[in-house]
N, C-alpha and C positions, 0 to 999 in steps of 0.2 A: 562628560555624558549629560550635561545640563543640570546635574544635581550634585549636592555636596555629600560625600561619603564620609561618615564619622567612624573611623576605625583606629585601632592601636597597632602601630608598627606594621602597616600593610602598604605595599606598593601596588598601585592600580595603573594599568596601562589603558589607553583609549581604544575604541573599537577598531581604529585603523592600524593598530600595532599588534605585534605578536603577544598574545596573552599567555605567557608560559612562565611558570615558576615551579619550584619543587619544594616539598615539605613545608607548606604554609602552616603556621600554627597561630590561629587568630582567636583570641579570647576577648569578647566585648560583651557589654550589656545593652540590649535594645539598640542594635545597629541596623542601618538600612543599606542593603547592597543592591545596586542596579546593574543587571547584566542583560544585554539584549533587550532593554526596555522593560524589564520586569523588576518589581520590588519584592525582594525576598526578606521578610521580617523574621529574624531569628534571635535566639538567646543562647549564648555560650556554645557556638558551633566550632568544631574543628573543620576547616574547609579542605577538602581533598581535591587536588588538581588532577587533570587528565594524565599527568606524567606518572602517577603512582600506580603500583601494580595491584593485581587482584588480591594478593595476600594482605597488603597494607590497607586496602579499602575494607576488607573483611575484618581486620583487626580494629580499625576505627569504629565500625558499626558494633562489634561485640563488646569492645572496651568502654565505649561512650554511649551505649544505647539509651540509657535513662536520661542522659543530658541533652539528647537531640530532640527537637520538635518532631511531631509525627510526620509532617510532609517531607522533612529531610531524611528521616528514617526510610520512608518509602522510596525516595529518590536514590539513596545510597544502596538500598537493597536491589533496585532495578539495575543500577550500574554494575553491581556484582553479578547479577543474573546474566547480563549481556555477555560476559566473558565465556559463558557456557552456551547460552541460548543461540547466539549468532552463529558460532561454528556448527552446532547441530543443525540449525536451519539450513545452512549451506549444504551440508552433507546430505540432507533429505531433499531439499528443493531442486537441486541441479539434476540428479538422476530421475526424480519423479517427473519433472517437466519434460525431460528428454523422452522418458518412457511414454508419457501421454501423447506427445507429438508423434512419436513413431506409431503407436497403436491407432490413433485417430486417422493418421495419414493413409493407413492401409484401407480404410473405408469398410471395415467388417464389423462395425458396432451397431448396425441397424439404424443409423441416422442418415438423414438426407445429406446430399453433397454440400448444400449451402450452410446447413447447421454445422457440418464437419469443418468447413472452411473457417467459420467464425470461432469454433472451439480451438482449432489449431492455432489461429492467429492470437487468441487470448493466451494460450499456453506459451507460445513463442515470445510474446511481450512480457509475460511473467518471468520467463527464463532470463531475458535481458535485464529486467529490473533486478533480479537476484544478483546478476553479475555486476551491473553498474552501480547499484545502490547498496546492496548488502556486502558484496565482496570488496568493491573498490571504494566505498564510502564509509560504512559503519564499522567494518572490521578494522580498518586502519585507525579509526577514532578510539575504539575500545583498547586496541593493542598499540597504543601510541608510540611506545619506545621502539618497537620493531619497524615502524613506518615513518620515522623522522625524515628519511630521504625524500619523501613526497614534497617537502618544502622546496626542494631544489628542482622539481619537475613542474614547470609553469604551464600546466594544461588544464587547470581546474575549470576555467570557463568553458572549454570545449567539452570536458566531462559533464558539466552542468547541462549544456544543450542536449547532449545525448541522453542523459539520465531523465530529464524532464520530458523529452520527446517520447521515450519508451513508456514512461509512467502515464502520460496522456493517452498513448495508444492502448495500454492495458485497461484504462478506465473507459475510454470511448468504444472499445471493442465490446465491452459488456453492454453498453447502451445500444449499439447496433444489433447485437444479438437479441436483446430484449425487444427492439423494434421489429426485427425480422419475425420473431414468434408472435408478436401482436398482429402483424399483417397476416401471417399464415392462419391464425385462429379466428381473428375478428373481421378480416377484410378479404372475403373469398374472391371478390372480383379482381383484386390486385395480386392475389397469391401467385398465380401462374407467371405473371410478369416480374414481380419483385423477388420472390423467393426462389431464385435460380442460382446456379453456380457462377454464371457470368456476372450477375448483379452483385453477389457477395464479394467477388474478386475486385470489382470496381469500388465498392464501399470500403473494403479493407485498404486498398491502395490510396483512396482519397483521404481517409482518416490518417494514414501514416504521413502523407505529404503535408496535410494541414497541421498536424501536430509538430512536425519539424519546423515549418514556417512560423508557427505561433511561439516557439521557444527559442528562436534565434536571439531575442533580446537579452537572454541571460549572458550571452557572450560579451555584450557591451556593458552590462550591469556589473558583472563580477570581474575581478582581476584573475590572472592566471595562477595565483598562489593559493594553495590549500590552507584552510584554517585549522583543520583537525580538531574541531570542537563540535560537540553534538548539539547543534543549533540548526534551525531551518536554513540559514545561510552557511553552507559548508565551504565557501570560498571567501577570501578576504574582499572587502569592498572599500572604496574610498569614502571619505567623509561627505563629499559632494553627493554621492549616490545615497549614502545612509540617510541624510536629512533632506533629500530631494522630494518634493511633493509629486513631481512627474513620475519618478521611479516607484514611489510608494503607491501611486494610483495604478501603474502598470502591473505591479506585483499583486495588488489587491484584486484587480480584474482577473489575473491569472488564477488566483485561488478560487474566485467565483466560478470561472469556467471549468476548472478541474479541482475538486470534484463536486462543487455545490450544484451546478446545473445538471450534471448527470444524476445526482440524487433525486432531484425533482422529476426529471424525465422518467427515471426507472420506476419511481413510486406511481406516477400517473399512468404509465403504460401497463404496469402490473395490475393496478386497480381496474383499468378498463378491460384487460384480458380476463381477469378472474370474474368480473361481473358478466362478461359475455358468456363464459363457460357455464356459470351457474344458471343463467337464464336459458341457454340452449339445452342444458342437461335436464332441467325441469320439463321443458317442452317435449324433448325426445322420450322421456319416461312416460309422460301422459299419453303420447301417441302410441307407444308400445303397449301400455296397459289397456288402452281403448281398443286396439286392433286385435290383441290376442288374449287379453284378460289376465296375463301373467307377465312377469319381468324376464327378459332374456339378456344375456351378455351382449353388450354393444361394443364391437371392435373400435368404432370411431371414437366413442367416448373414452375407451381405455387408452387409445393413442393420445387423445387430448389430455387425459389425466397425467400420463407420464411426461408429456411435454411441459405442462404447467408446473409439475413438481420440480423438474430440472431447472426451469426458468426461475421459479421462486427461490429455490435453494441457492442458485448461483448469484442472483440479484441480492438476496438477503445476506449472504456471506460477504459480498462486496460492501454493502452499506454498513453492516455491523462493524467490520474491521477497519473501514475508512472513516467512520463518523467522528471519532475523537480527534484524529489528525485534522480533518476539515474544520471542526470547531476551533481548535487551537490556532491554526494558521490564520483564520479570519480574525479571531480575537487579537492575535499578535499585531496584525497590520492596523486594526482599529486602535489598538493601544498606541502605536507609533504615530497615528494621526491625531491623537489627543483625547480619545475616548477611554478614560481610565477609571471608570466607576466600578469595574469588575476586575478582580485579580485571579488568575489561574496559576497554581503552583507549577514549578519546573518539572516535577515528576510526571505530570500529565503528558508533556512532550516526549519524554523517554518511553512511556507506555504506548503512546500513539504511534511512534515509529515501530515499536515491536509488533503491534497489531497489524499495521499496514504491510509490513514485510511478511507477516504470516499469511496474508491473503494470497501471496504469490505461490504458495505450495498447497493450498487447500482444495483447489478445483479438481485435482485428480481424485482425492478422497470423495468428493461430491459425485463425480462420474461413476466411481466404483459402487457407491451406495445406491444411486438411482438408476443405473443402467446395467442390466443383467449381462448383455453381450460384452460390454466393456470389461466387466469382472472376469468373464471367461477368457478374453484376450490377454488380460494381465496374468491370469493363471498359466496360460500357454507360454507366455514369454518367460515367466519365472521357472517353469518346468523344463524349458528347452535345454539349458546347460546340463541339467541332471540327466535328461533323456539321452543327450548326446554322449555323456560319459558312460551311461549304462550300455548303449549300443557298442561303443568302442571296446568295453570290457568283454562283452559277449562275442 
């Protein structure tokens, strides 16, 4: 790994090999471990491999809590939480996204058809992320013993292409939705042409195709074998790829395009939209006060207020839950390129994955909080089975 590892009785395999051992018991003083290009400085750690169970990890943390450094305590606590957190997230996310797609597709939530199409596309992309990322990637890593058979199914590079494609779609659908609301609120001359059902269909289709083309390179970068380690690379790579400046640059650009560029675009569009609404609101209030001498309820401003609340909450939720992963991924690639003045602990990667996956199930809650008619539709769906049972009994 380009560095000397000072350890006692420890077998270290290179990045291109299977990094699998059980029941490691390492006791050293001031030893440097390099894993995926990170320096983990620790004192007197017991290292728990991915093959150990939830109970063993919990015993390690409880029995050796005072001996572990703070960053390793947090890391191990997050690993323990994932055994419960990820299954619960699956149980919630899949039906919630299906429910959202079904309700929005009926078109009875008081939203325009183009807005509905964007929101349905976002929910569908989130559902696919839950399936491809949470169920087929992170669950097998956490429950490693039950998913060892994946080593013998050489489809990891295909999985990577599909996963990163739907992830890009989820991110860029948020951007296109933000741009659509910007045009609808700030560009009245373009509103009738751009904010239409046909245009939204073209935009969603174009984003999907471009996302697929953009992520084909993962097929050639990764091998077909799963790594089953909780790292940004979840497939094995060859040493030529690992140390290649070309592949490093391509992956770095990938992380810049998703989600760094969407962050900037969303911030810019939201700032312009809010500024326009504030300016127009002050102007309309002055006109109303001048014409009638008293303030009246303005339906147009009420509609704009609801639109901006929905826009800001969805955009803010995306940025908040994606920010940590974006910073970590960019830092990681900068680290591999030789910029090593800053060190980020491993537990930040675990936390960033947990937050990013949470973003796939929060939009439904956002719609329920901000949209009255959506709440009513959810209530009707939930009441339907009970109403049917009551009718049958009667």
